[in-house]
C-alpha positions in Angstrom: 73.8 86.8 75.4 70.9 84.9 76.8 73.0 81.7 77.3 75.7 83.8 79.1 73.1 85.3 81.5 71.6 81.9 82.1 75.0 80.6 83.1 75.5 83.4 85.6 71.9 83.7 86.9 72.7 81.8 90.1 75.7 83.9 90.7 73.8 87.1 90.3 71.1 85.9 92.7 74.0 85.2 95.2 75.4 88.7 94.6 72.0 90.3 95.3 71.5 88.5 98.5 75.0 89.1 99.6 74.8 92.8 98.9 71.5 93.0 100.7 73.1 91.6 103.8 76.3 93.7 103.4 74.3 96.9 102.7 72.1 96.3 105.8 75.2 95.7 108.0 77.1 98.7 106.6 74.3 101.1 107.7 73.3 99.1 110.8 76.8 99.1 112.4 77.1 102.9 112.9 73.5 103.2 113.9 73.8 100.4 116.5 77.1 101.9 117.7 75.4 105.2 118.3 72.6 103.5 120.1 75.0 101.6 122.3 76.7 104.9 123.2 79.9 104.7 121.1 81.6 108.0 120.4 81.6 109.4 116.8 85.3 108.8 116.7 84.9 105.2 117.7 82.3 104.7 115.0 84.7 106.3 112.4 87.5 103.9 113.4 85.1 101.0 113.1 84.3 102.1 109.6 88.0 102.5 108.7 88.7 99.0 110.0 86.3 97.6 107.3 88.4 99.2 104.5 91.6 98.0 106.1 90.2 94.5 105.9 89.1 95.1 102.3 92.7 96.0 101.4 94.1 93.0 103.2 91.5 90.8 101.4 92.5 92.1 98.0 96.0 90.7 98.5 94.9 87.6 100.4 92.1 86.4 98.1 94.3 84.9 95.3 96.4 83.0 97.9 93.3 81.7 99.7 91.5 80.7 96.5 94.7 79.0 95.1 95.0 77.0 98.4 91.4 75.9 98.9 89.5 76.5 95.7 86.7 78.9 94.8 83.8 77.1 96.5 85.7 76.3 99.7 87.0 79.9 100.0 83.5 81.3 99.4 82.0 78.9 102.0 84.7 79.7 104.6 84.4 83.5 104.2 80.6 83.3 104.2 80.7 81.4 107.5 83.2 83.9 109.0 81.1 86.9 107.8 77.9 85.3 109.2 79.6 84.7 112.6 81.0 88.2 112.6 77.6 89.8 112.0 76.1 87.9 115.0 79.1 88.6 117.2 78.3 92.3 116.9 75.2 91.8 118.9 76.9 89.4 121.4 80.0 91.5 122.1 79.1 95.1 122.3 82.5 96.8 122.6 84.3 99.2 120.2 87.6 97.4 120.0 85.9 94.1 119.3 83.7 95.7 116.6 86.9 97.1 115.0 88.3 93.6 114.7 85.0 92.2 113.5 84.6 94.9 110.8 88.2 94.3 109.7 87.4 90.5 109.4 84.2 91.4 107.5 86.3 93.5 105.1 88.7 90.6 104.4 85.8 88.2 103.9 83.9 90.4 101.5 87.0 91.1 99.4 87.4 87.3 99.0 83.7 86.8 98.3 83.7 89.5 95.6 86.9 88.0 94.1 85.3 84.5 93.9 82.1 85.8 92.3 83.8 88.1 89.9 86.2 85.4 88.8 83.2 83.2 88.0 81.4 86.0 86.1 84.5 86.7 84.0 84.9 83.0 83.3 81.3 82.8 82.0 81.6 85.8 79.7 83.5 86.7 76.6 84.6 89.8 74.7 81.2 90.2 73.1 79.2 90.3 76.3 81.5 91.4 79.1 80.2 94.9 79.0 76.6 93.7 79.4 77.5 91.3 82.2 79.3 94.1 84.0 76.3 96.3 83.6 74.0 93.7 85.0 76.4 93.2 87.9 76.4 96.9 88.6 72.6 97.0 88.7 72.5 94.0 91.0 75.1 95.7 93.3 73.0 98.9 93.6 69.7 96.9 93.9 71.1 94.7 96.6 72.5 97.6 98.7 69.2 99.5 98.4 67.1 96.5 99.3 69.2 95.9 102.4 68.4 99.4 103.7 64.7 98.5 104.0 65.2 96.0 106.7 66.1 98.8 109.1 62.4 99.6 109.5 61.7 96.2 111.0 63.5 96.3 114.3 65.5 98.8 116.4 69.3 99.0 115.5 70.6 98.4 119.0 69.2 94.9 119.2 69.9 91.3 118.1 67.3 91.0 115.3 68.9 93.1 112.5 72.3 91.6 113.0 70.7 88.2 112.8 68.9 89.3 109.6 72.2 90.5 108.1 73.8 87.1 109.1 70.9 85.2 107.5 71.2 87.0 104.2 75.0 86.5 104.0 74.7 82.8 104.8 71.9 82.3 102.2 74.2 83.9 99.5 76.4 80.8 99.8 73.7 78.5 98.5 73.8 79.3 94.7 77.6 79.1 94.7 77.8 75.9 96.8 75.3 74.2 94.5 76.8 75.3 91.2 77.9 72.5 88.8 80.1 74.9 86.9 83.8 74.2 86.7 85.9 76.5 88.9 87.4 79.5 87.0 91.1 80.3 87.0 92.6 81.8 90.1 92.8 85.6 90.0 96.2 87.3 90.0 97.6 89.2 93.0 97.1 93.0 92.6 100.1 95.2 91.9 100.3 98.9 92.8 102.6 101.0 90.6 101.8 104.3 92.2 104.4 106.6 90.6 103.6 105.2 87.1 99.9 105.6 87.7 100.2 109.2 88.9 102.3 110.1 85.9 99.8 108.3 83.6 96.7 110.1 85.0 96.9 112.6 87.9 93.2 113.2 87.6 92.4 109.5 87.7 94.4 109.0 90.9 93.0 112.2 92.5 89.5 111.0 91.7 90.1 107.6 93.4 91.4 109.4 96.5 88.5 111.8 96.5 85.9 109.1 96.3 87.7 107.1 99.0 87.7 110.0 101.4 84.2 111.3 100.7 82.3 108.2 99.9 84.1 106.1 102.5 83.0 108.7 105.1 79.5 108.8 103.7 78.8 105.1 103.9 80.3 104.8 107.4 79.0 107.8 109.3 76.3 109.1 106.9 73.7 107.0 108.7 74.8 108.6 112.1 74.3 112.0 110.5 70.8 111.1 109.4 69.9 109.7 112.8 71.2 112.9 114.5 69.0 114.9 112.1 66.0 113.1 113.5 65.3 110.7 110.7 65.5 107.5 112.8 66.9 104.1 111.6 64.3 103.7 108.8 64.9 107.3 107.7 68.7 106.7 107.7 68.2 103.7 105.4 66.0 105.9 103.1 68.8 108.6 103.1 71.3 106.0 101.9 68.8 104.6 99.4 68.2 108.1 98.0 71.9 108.5 97.2 72.0 105.1 95.5 69.0 106.1 93.4 70.7 109.3 92.4 73.8 107.3 91.3 71.7 104.8 89.3 69.9 107.7 87.5 73.0 109.6 86.5 75.9 107.1 86.3 75.4 105.8 82.8 74.2 109.1 81.2 77.2 110.9 82.7 79.4 108.1 81.3 78.0 108.4 77.8 78.3 112.2 77.9 82.0 111.8 78.9 82.5 109.7 75.8 81.5 112.7 73.6 83.4 115.4 75.4 86.4 115.9 77.6 85.8 113.6 80.6 87.4 116.1 82.9 84.6 118.5 82.3 82.0 115.9 83.4 84.2 115.1 86.5 84.2 118.8 87.3 80.4 119.0 86.9 79.9 116.0 89.2 82.2 117.4 91.8 80.4 120.7 91.8 77.0 118.9 92.2 78.5 116.8 95.1 79.9 120.0 96.7 76.6 121.7 96.5 74.8 118.7 98.0 77.5 118.5 100.7 77.0 122.2 101.6 73.3 121.7 101.6 73.5 118.7 104.0 76.0 120.6 106.2 73.6 123.5 106.8 70.1 122.0 106.5 68.4 122.2 109.8 66.8 119.2 111.6 63.1 118.7 111.0 63.3 119.0 107.2 63.4 115.3 106.1 62.5 116.0 102.4 65.3 118.5 102.1 67.8 116.0 103.6 66.6 113.2 101.3 66.8 115.6 98.3 70.3 116.6 99.1 71.2 112.9 99.7 69.8 112.1 96.2 71.9 115.0 94.8 75.0 113.7 96.6 74.6 110.4 94.9 74.2 112.1 91.6 77.5 114.0 91.9 79.7 111.9 94.2 79.2 108.3 93.2 79.9 108.6 89.4 83.3 110.3 90.0 85.1 106.9 90.5 84.0 105.4 87.2 84.6 108.7 85.4 88.1 108.9 86.8 88.8 105.3 85.9 87.6 105.9 82.3 89.8 109.0 82.1 92.9 107.0 83.2 92.0 104.3 80.7 92.1 106.8 77.9 95.9 107.1 78.4 96.7 103.5 79.1 97.5 100.7 76.7 95.0 97.8 76.7 97.7 95.6 78.2 98.0 98.0 81.1 94.3 98.2 82.0 94.4 95.6 84.7 97.2 97.5 86.5 95.3 100.8 86.1 92.0 99.4 87.4 93.5 97.5 90.4 95.8 100.5 91.2 92.9 102.9 91.3 90.9 100.4 93.5 93.7 100.1 96.0 94.2 103.9 96.1 90.4 104.3 96.7 90.7 101.9 99.6 93.5 104.0 101.2 91.3 107.0 101.0 88.4 105.1 102.4 90.5 104.1 105.4 91.3 107.7 106.2 87.9 109.2 105.4 85.6 107.7 108.1 88.0 108.4 111.0 88.6 112.0 109.8 84.9 112.7 109.3 83.9 111.2 112.6 86.6 113.2 114.4 85.2 116.4 112.9 81.6 115.3 113.8 82.6 114.8 117.4 84.2 118.2 117.7 82.1 120.4 115.4 78.8 118.6 114.9 77.1 116.3 112.4 77.1 118.8 109.5 80.9 118.7 109.4 80.7 115.3 107.7 79.4 117.0 104.6 81.5 120.0 105.1 84.4 117.6 104.6 82.9 116.0 101.5 82.2 119.4 100.0 85.8 120.6 100.6 87.1 117.3 99.1 85.0 117.7 96.0 85.9 121.4 95.6 89.6 120.5 95.8 89.1 117.7 93.2 87.2 120.2 90.9 90.0 122.7 91.2 92.7 120.2 90.4 90.8 118.9 87.4 90.3 122.5 86.1 94.1 123.1 86.5 94.9 119.9 84.6 92.6 121.0 81.7 95.2 123.8 81.1 98.1 121.3 81.3 97.1 118.5 79.1 95.0 118.4 75.9 91.9 116.1 75.8 92.1 112.8 74.0 90.1 113.0 70.8 86.7 111.4 71.1 87.4 108.8 68.4 90.5 107.7 70.4 88.9 107.4 73.8 88.1 104.1 75.4 84.3 103.7 76.0 83.0 104.5 79.4 82.6 101.6 81.8 80.9 101.8 85.2 83.4 100.0 87.5 82.2 98.8 90.9 84.7 99.1 93.8 84.6 95.5 94.9 87.8 93.5 94.2 90.6 93.5 91.7 88.9 90.6 90.1 86.2 92.9 88.6 88.8 94.4 86.3 88.8 91.1 84.2 85.1 91.9 83.4 86.2 95.3 81.9 85.6 95.0 78.1 88.5 97.4 77.6 90.9 94.8 78.9 92.5 92.6 76.3 92.5 88.8 77.0 95.9 87.5 77.7 97.5 84.6 75.9 96.3 81.3 77.3 93.2 82.8 78.8 89.9 81.0 78.0 87.2 82.8 76.2 83.6 81.5 76.0 82.1 81.8 72.6 78.5 81.1 71.8 78.0 78.3 69.3 75.7 79.5 66.6 74.0 76.1 66.3 73.5 75.0 69.9 73.6 78.3 71.7 75.9 76.8 74.3 79.2 78.4 75.5 82.3 76.6 74.4 85.8 77.3 75.7 88.4 78.6 73.2 91.9 79.5 74.2 93.1 83.0 73.2 96.1 82.8 70.9 98.7 85.5 70.6 98.7 87.4 67.3 96.0 85.3 65.6 96.2 85.3 61.8 
């Protein structure tokens, strides 16, 4: 395990820096847009544009990597994402920002695909779960770290966009200097929606729910915090509180779902998220501790739902179908995340900031009701037959190859630690080994 982590240490450093820059920009864009006088609806559209770009990037990444190679694709997308961050400060106009956020979504989908291909290439069946766990921690840590830069300068200025651009550009250094051989090109994602709905209605509904609620939260949640009087730094703390809530509960909730019907855990998380949403919808301004507390509770309930839904769908899938299940849920999540920000921002513009979390509460209540109904329609998988819980990040289809529940395909290279040297050697996977 040590040799595997040593082989991916540079990549994990790159991920942390990249997520710090991305996390800063995600919160900064709506705050700066509000500071520049953009309407809530315009800010919601800008947020939706990012997820449109993410969806395009999921399909474009394999083609681009195949055409240029991993390092060139990473370098090109890092340069584009860096330029896009700076252009936000130079061209302050909603339509332009929509195009820039869409471009950013495409770039980050490719960047994630490159990194996740490399992480998968440097891991094997004995340590993929540990590598994925480290990757999750780095993801959460990078996003939380990025929020703290919001205290340094005002959002409606050049400095923070420059800081985001600097972090994104620095993330290219570990990848550009790596001496590792490029991994295989990731496959293009496929979406079999009808098959996936039949396989796991709760899994699909969970992906849609997280897309609608969390997509709205990441995009216009900072605007909500700002309108509640928390300021830019407080908005960053509000987002960080939700991340801390997710980190605290995600793995314990997953382990609990391995021992009981996962749908009961999903219902519990949805109820917690709905309570947090209602609290945030009605909490008055001037109560920052209450807002942070409900934000923490929102992370506790809302963020684990995606991984729990993915694990529930995996319980009904064959190992050979796991890639299609995971990529399908990711693309369905992206569709929900395209709709969520614009819908939430429209409600905020008409009703007020609290309507954002009125929407998330309604979404989680609907998810809980559907899951309770499905409990009466389908028996739970026995605990001994369930796949183990895996916390799946919503980054790119390439992350599914890190899922330890996925069986290696024939011809795929596994890295096995040599007991004598401790080095990783490549061993092709044979079909039906004796």
